[in-house]
N, C-alpha and C positions, 0 to 999 in steps of 0.2 A: 667112421661108423661109432655111434654112441655107445659107450659101455654101460652096463646095468648100474654101476655105482654112479656114473655122471647123470644118467637119467633120474635116478633116486634124488640126487642132490639138487638138479634142477627143479624136481617137483617141489622139494621143500622150500626153495627160494620162491617159486611162484606162489605158494601158498602164504609165505611171508609177505610178499608184495600186496596179496589180497587184504591180508590183515591191516596192513599199513594204509590201504586205500579206504577201508571201512572207517578209518579215524576221521575222515572228512565229514560223515554224517554226525558222528558224536561230538566233534569240536565244536560244531554250531549249536549244539543243544545247550540250553541255559541250566544254570544251577538252580532250578525251580523247587518249590516245595516238595513236589512229587520225587524228584532225584534226591532231595535230601532224606525223604522218608525210606527210600530204597536204600541208601547208604546206611542210614541208622539202624535198619532193621538187621543188618549183618553184625551189629555190635552187641555183644553180650560178655562183657569182661567179668571175670572169676576173681578179680582181686590180686591175681599174681603180680610180682614186681619184677621188672626187667631193668638192669642197669644198663640203659642204652648208651651212656656217654663214652665209656671205653670202646664199645662197638663201633659207634659212630666216628671215632678218632681213627680206627682202622680203615674203615669205609673210605673216608676223606683221604687218607694216605694212599690207598690203592687207586682211587680215581684220579687224584691230582698227580700220581706218578704216570698214570696211563695217558692222560690227555696230552701232556708233552710229546709223549712217544708217537701218538696219532699225528701229530703235526710233523714230527721227525720223518715218519714214515712217508707222509703225504709229499714232504719236501724232497723225497728220493734218497733219503739217508740210510745207512744200514742200521739194523736193530742192535741196541744195547741196552743193558739194564744198569739203572743207578742204584747205588746203595741207599736203602731205605734209612730215614732218621729215626732213630729209636726214641720217640718222644713220648711213648706210651708205656705203661707199667705191664709187662707181658703176663705177670701172675693175675692181675685184675682183669685183663682181657679173657685169659683161660678160663677164670672163674665165671665170667659173664656169659661165655660162649658154650661152656661144658655142657648145659642142659639145652642149648638152642641150636646145636649143630645139625640135629636131625630136622628141625622146623626150617632151617635156612636151606637144607639139601631139598627138603620137599618143596619148598617155593622155586627152587631153581628148576626142578623136574616140572612143575606145574607151568612155569613160564616157557620152558622149552618146548613142552608138549603143545601147549596152546598156539605158540607161534609155529610150530611145525605142521599142527593140524589145521592151520588157517582159520581158527576161531576169532571173532572180531574182539577188538580191545576192550570194549565195555564188558563182554562176557567174561574175558580173562581177568579183568580187573575186579568183577563182582566175585569170581571164583576165589581169588587170593584173599579178598576181604572175609569170605565165609570161612576160609581156611584159618584166618587169624582173629575169628570172632572172640576168643577169650582173652585178647591181648589189648591193652590200651592203645589209643591212637599213635601216641609217639612210637611205641613198640612196633606197631604194624608197619610204620613207615620205615623204621630203622632195619627191621628184619628183611623187608622186601629189598630195600637198597643193599642190604648185605649180600643178598642172593644175586643181585645184579652184579655187584662188585666181584663176586666169585666167577660168574660166567664171563664177564667182560675182562677181567684180569687173566683168567686163564687164555682167553682168546688171543690177547695182545702179548702174552708171554710167547706163544706159539710164532706170531708174527715176527717178533724181535728175534728170536733164536733160530728161526728156520734157515737163515743163511750160515750158521756157525755150528749148528747142533744137528747130528744126524736123526736123532729121535724127534726133534720138533719138525725137521724137514720131512720126515716121513708122514707125520700126522698132518702137516700142512698140505702135503700132497694128497692124503685122502680127503681132506676137506676142500681141496682146490683153492688154497689160500694164496699161493704165490701171485696170482692175478692181482691181488691188492696193490702190490708194489708196481707191478706192470701198468696198472690204470690209476695210479694214485693222483695224478692231476685231474683226471675225469670225475674221480670220487671226492676231490677236495670240497665242493660246496656241501656234500653230504656230511662229511666229517666236521666242518666247521658248525653246522647246524646241530650235530651230534653234541659236540663240544659245549655248545651254549646251553643246550638242553640239560646235559649232565651237571653243568654248573649251577643252573637254576633249581634243579631237584635238590643238590646239596644245600643251597641257600634256604630254600624252604623247609626242608628237613632239620637244619640247624635252629630255624625259627621256632617250629613246632616243639622241639626239644626244650628251648629256652623258655616257653611258655610254661612248661611243666616243672621248671626249676625256679620260678619266681617265688619269693618269700611269702607264704601264706599269712604270716602275721601282719604284713603290711598291705596286702591286696587280697580282696576276695574274689573266688571264682564266680560268685553270684551277682558281682557288681561290675558295671562297665568301668574301664574298657576291657577288662579280661573277659567278662561274660560274652561280650561280642566276639572277642578273638576265639574262645571256646567253641562257639556256635559255628564258626567257619573252618575249624580244623578238620571235621569230617570231610568236607569238600575238598580241602587242601590234600588230605591223605588219599582220597580217591583219585586226584589228578597226579600225585606222584607216582602211585601204583600204576596207572594208565601210562605214565611217561616211561616207566621201567619197562612195560610191555612193549611199548614202541621202540625204544631203544634195543631191546632184545630181538625184535623182529628184524631190526636193520642188521644186527650181527648174523642172525640165522639167514637173513637173505643174502649174506656175502658168501655164504657156502654154495660152491658151485654155481657161482652167478654167471649169467648169460650176457650177451651184449646188450640186449634191450634193458636189462636191469641195471646195467653199468651206466648207460647213457641217459637214463630216464631222470628227470628234474623234479617229478612230482614228490618223491620221498623227501628230498631235501626241503621242499616247501612245506610239507607236513610237519616235518620236524621243527622248522623255524616257526610255524603257527603255534605249535605246541610249546615250544620254548618261550614264545611271547606270552602265551596264556600263564604259564607257570611262573614267569617273571612278574607278571601283573599280580598274581596271587602273593608272591614274595614281598612285593612293594607294599601291598595292603596289610599284610600281616606285620610288616616292619613298622608301619605307621602305627599300628595297634600297640605293638612292642614299645615304641618310643613312648606311647601315652601311658602305658602301664609302668614303665620306669619313671616317668614324670610323677605319676601317682605314688608310687613307692618313695621316690625322693620326698615327695610333700609329706608323706606319713612319718618318714623317718625325721624329717625336719621338725614336724609337730612334736614327736616324741622327745627329741633332743631339746626342743624349746620348753616343754613342760619340765623336763628334767632340770634344766638350768633355772627355770623359774622356782622350782621347788627348793633347789640348792640355795638361791638368793634369798628365799623367804624364811627358811629354817635356820635357826641359830647355829653358828658353827663355832668350833674351838679357835680356829684362825681363819684367815683369809686365803689359805694356799688352795684348798679345794675349788673354790670360786675361780681363782686365777688359772688354775689348770684347765677348768672346763671352758674357759674362753677360747682355747686353742684347739686345733684338730688333734686327735689322738696319735697320728702318724708322725706328728711333728716331735722332734727330740729336744732341740734348742729354740725356744721361742723368741727370746729377747737379745737385743744388743745392749750392752752396757752403756752408760752415759758418755764415756770417752770414745765408743764406737770401736774399741780395740779387740773385743772378743764376745762370742756368743755366751749367753748364760742361761741357767735354768730359772723357773719362776720362783723357786724357793729364795732367792735374793731379795724378794719383796715380802716374805713371810713376816706376819705380825707387825707390819708397818702401815701407817696411814697411806694410802695409794689414791691418786687422783688418775682416773682413767680418762685421758685426753682424747675425744672421739671427735674426728673430723674427716672430711674428704681430703683430695689432694690440692684443693684451692684455699686451705688455710693460708691467711696472709702473713707476710712477714713482720707487719706490725703486731700481730696477734702473738707470734713467736717471741718477738722482742720483749714485749711487755710482760709475758709469762715468764721469760728467762730472767728478767729482773728481779721478780718475786721469788723464783726458785733459787737463783744463785746469790743474790744480794741479801734481801732482808731476811730469808729463810736461815742463812748461816748466823747472822748476826743475832737474831733472836732465838736461835737454837731451836727451830721448829722441826720436828722429825716427820716429814712426809717426802714421798717420792711421786713421780709423775711418769705414767706409762702411756705412750701414744699407740692408739689403735685407729689406723686408717681405713676407712670404709670405701670400697672401690666396686665398680661394676666389672665383675669378672668377664662378662661377655664382650666387652669392648677393650679389654686390656691388651696393650701393645708395648713396644719398646720405648715410645715416648713417655708413656706412663710410668714405665719402670724407672727410666732416668729421672723423672719428676719425683718419684717417691724417695729414690736414693739420695737426690739432692736436699729434699726437705729433712730426710732422716739424718743427714751429715751435719746440719745446723742445729739440730735440737740436742740440747744439753743434758737430757734426761733419757730414761729407758724408753726404747722404741721396739715395736715388734720387728721380727726378723724380716717378714714379709707379709703384705696384706693378706695373701691366700692362707696364712697360717690360721687365721681367725676362723673359728667354727661358724658355718652359715647359721645355725640355729641362734648364736648369740648375737650375730648381726640382725636377725629378725627381732630378738628381744631388745636390742639397743633402738631400733627405729620404732617399734610398736609400744613399748613400755617406757623407755626412757625418752622417747619423742625426738631422737635425732632426725633432722631433715637434711639441712644444708650447713647451717651455721655451727660451728664448734660447741661442744660441750664438755664439761669435766664432771664425771660421776665420782663422788667421794665414797671410798670403801674404808671403814676403820680397821684396826688391826685384827678384828674377828670377823671381817668380811660383811659387816652390816652396811647397807647403803644409807649414808648420812644425808646425802642430797643428790637428787638426779641431775643437777647441774650447778655446781659450784663457781663456774666461771663469772656468773651475774655478780656474786657477792665479793670475788676476788677482784673484779675491775672496779667495783665500789669502795671497798674497805681494805683491799690488800690482804696481807698476812695477818692482819689483826683478826680476820674473821676465822682463823684457824681454830678448831678442827673442820672448818666448812660444813657444819651441819645446818639443816633447815631450822633447827631450834635457835641456833646462834644467829642466824640471818633474821629471824623473826625478832629476837631481842634487840638486835641492832637497829631495826626500823622502828621499834617502839621508842627508842631514845632519839631518833632523827626528826629534824623539822627542815622545811624547805630554806636553806641559807645558802649564802655565798660560797661557803666552804664545801657544802654538799655538791653544788653545782659544778665548781671549778677543782675542788680538791687541791692537790699540789702542782697543777699544771702551770700556774702562774706563780713564779718564785717571787715577785714583788707584791704579791697581794697582801701579806701581813703588814707590810710597811703602809701600803696605801690605805688600809683599814684603820691602822693606828692614827694616821693623819687626817682621818674623816674625810677623805676624798669620795667624790662621785666616781664610781668605777662603772663603765659601760662595756658590755661585751655585745658585739654585733656580728652579723653574717649576711651571706648572700653572695651572688657572683655577678651582679651588675655594676661594673666600675663607675658609670655615671651616677648611680644613686649613691654609692660609696662615697664618692668625692662630695656630693652635695649634702649628704647627712653628716659627715665628719666636720666639714666646714660650718654648717649652720649650728652643730652642737657645741663646737668649740666657741662660737660667737656667743651663744647663750651663756655657757660657763664664765666667759670673761665679762659679760654684762652682769651677772650676779656675783661675780668676784669670788668663785668657788673653785677649789682643786678638782680637776678632772683627768682620769686616765681612760683611754679607750683602747680595746684590744680586739682585733680582727680574729675570728675563730672559724672562718670559712663556711664550708658546706659539706655534708655527708656525701660520700661516693663521688666526688668531683675533684680528685686529687691533682690532675693536671691544670684545670682552670683555677683552682684555688692557689696553686703554686704561682701561676703566672700573675694573679691579682695580689698575692702577698708581696711579690717582688716590685709590683708598681706602688703599693702602699708604703713600703719601706723607702722606695726611691723618692716618692714625693712627701715622705714624712707625715703622712696622714695620721698614723696611730701606730701602736704596737701591733705585732702579727705573729701568731704562732706558727712553728714549723710542722711539717707533715705529721709526724707521729703524735704530737699533741692533739692536732685537729682530729686526726682518726680516733685517738682514745676518747676525747671529749664526746664525740657522737656515740661512740660504741658503748661508753659508760652510761650515757642517758638511755640507750635502749636496753641495757642490762637492768637499769632501775625499773623500767617499765616491765620487762619480763619477770623481774623478781617479784614485783608487786602482783602480777597476773598469777604467779606461781603460788602465792599466798593468798589468792583470793580476794585481793582487793579490788574495789570498784572506784570510779571517778566520783560517785555520790559519797562515799565514806572515807576518802583518801585524798587529801589535799596535794600531797607530793606526787602521786600518780597523775592528777589532773595538771600540774604544772608541767611535769615531764612530758606528757602527751601534748601540751600547748607547745613546747619548745620544738619537739619532733614535728608538729604540724607546720610551725614556721619554716623550718627546714625543707619541708616537703614542697613548698611553693617556690617559684622561681625569683620572687621578690625578696627584698632584704628584710631585716627584723634587728630588734635591738632589745636589751634588757639592762636596767639601771639599778644599781645598788648604792645604798649609803650606809656604811657600817656592815653588819653581817646579814641582817634580816629586813631591813627597809627596801622595798623593791617595786619596781613597775617595769612593764613589758609591753610591746606593741609591734604590730607588723610594719614593714618599712613605709609603706604609704602614709600610715596614720602619724608615726613618729616623725617623719620628715616634714609633713604638713604642720605638725604641732611646733617643731623647731623653726620653720620658716615664718610662722605666725606667731613668734615669741611675744611681740608686743602686745597681744591680746591677753596674755596671762602673766606678763612680767610682775605686775603689781601683786598679783596673787602669789607668785613664786617667792617675792622678797617677804611676803607676810607667813607664808605656810612652810616655806622650804621648797627645794626644786623637786624632789620625788612626790610629795603629796600634791603640789600644784600641777605637775605634768600629769599625774594620775586623773585629777579632775579634769583637766583639759582633754584627755584622751577619752574619757567616759561621755564627754559631750559632743564628740565627733560621731555622726552616724554614717554608718557604711551599709547601704542597702545592697550594693553589688559587691560580691566578694567570692572568691573561689578558694576554699582551704583544702590542702591535701595532707594526708598523714600516710606516708609510706613506711611500711614495716617489713622487714625479711621475715620469711617463715622461720619459726624458731620453737624449740622443745616447750618453751613456756607458753605457747598457744597465741592465738590472735585475740584480742578483746572483742566481744560481739557488739557492744555499744560504745560509741565514741561521740562525745560532744564537740561541737565546732568551737575552735578557739576565739572566734570573732563574735558569734551570735549565741551560742550555747545550744543550738538545735542539734538533734541527733544527724550524724553524718551518714550517707549512703555508703555501702560496702562494695568495692569492685575488686575484681582479680586483675593483677598487672604482672606481665611477664617481661623481664628487663635483662638486656646484655649490654653492660658498660664497659667497653675497652678504651681506655686511654693511652 
């Protein structure tokens, strides 16, 4: 025969079941405008501040310690209590909860009353929202979750202690709770669903609180994505409170539970559906939160960018402030010394001329070797006081161990200061390097004088052309050098050919030629030597290969030497010749020169256009400045038809006669290509064809050359 207490408890359980079943109707309801208006109508904040963070920490601690014990009980274990981790400031929690204990208790009573009375979840939720109308949305959620943590924590304390504590056992008996352990396997689906819902509630609550903590100086509440997030927080709050009511109904339903309630699967389904909905809310809010942090990062980046820009533009007493701003504030030791034996502070570069060598991890060994020769050799002998600091620009999103090893390998062979790690560079400085100094792919060297003034946005061009004689590597020095230059053999070849002074003094004809077609090379060198013999003139021929064709050029160079066709440069000289020509072009572009008003730029672009084709080419010099050039087809045709202009050559001289012969050759069909790597100097908008003088069309080309 049923006792009055058991009948009362059964009645409570029955009403709780009815409350849970009523959720089915409301779960299907959409969060439409009418619902939003209803939720918003309960919101009348009075400006009071609630420090929810410490309260939320305690809630999470309670619920995260409770959930594992649910699993433990369901799996048939005996109850036990783990020591709580003291990760929160108890004084801060006491202060936060001091004025809120009553409202938390009031919510506890409201939830218990609604669940016991069989009210539907919507009505219970709206009742709690009205009770908390004076509080902010984050406070509503946290206070309601606090009330649930109190009820849920007390419930599971009794369940855990009832087998070992007489008081807990008596209370459990009054609540008819021992049956939980007896029917633990039957209840497992319901508890699993309960766990998922509780975790989802915690996740959404954390998300809501996180939105309120976003720095207002970097993101506005009135602008997307934060404005969108804030418009969804009332709905999220509603569903969190609804979930608390649903969970509380489950706990109340366990009191005096009957067999039909134990074996029913509908409650687990309802909780799973609710957990799915709350998880969906969390995913959406998380996506908005990510967008908010992205916006904040962008704003912080722009603020740091403008700060660095101002620092660069404002005159400084020395260069240290600029050097410090290049690196992230959390870094202590930014640099490795040239010997790579120790980490050093930036002040080792204070009041020195500094070249900021900026590149990615694809900087070539040739570039490092040439720069090393300038840095270690001539720099010492001429007592030039400058230092180099390597700043590698990398994609952090794709960084892996392979890139790490590549960085360390490059760092180890550089005999100058290097950054300790690429990630130490401030992102705003990287943005400035790319947008203002124009770094794309090709290495650049930005010159800072001892006071931090930028003397040149890319000194590598003038260093490749004139070496250390261009020190202090300022744009003014570069401009003055160009004013004194003319298109001569010395400018074209520099010191790459050690025999050049002797050949010039002997009045020999010097021919530099290139290309990668061995058949043309053999025909051209043989025919040209025949012409020189017929005219009885001294001739020296030098093969200088082709740009970005290292393996093919190496093979051809071997054949040329084997067959004794001509002189041929080694790899480093070939690379430097073409890189130096490109530097001349970019230097001219940097100083605003055009092909109409600059003969050197026109000659450089012609040479680069020759190299862009698959055919050969040749340039002849007598002395320093008497010169003629042509593409491979024209010059080979001229040499093979020497009998037609032999008489003229004996009258005028070899180069004037060859020039006249070439001018008489019409070439109606030709295809000239000028291939330029993207560079900080920019790409010329107008280029004339080296063959016919007509404007060339511009195309984009993407190339990956692996030899």
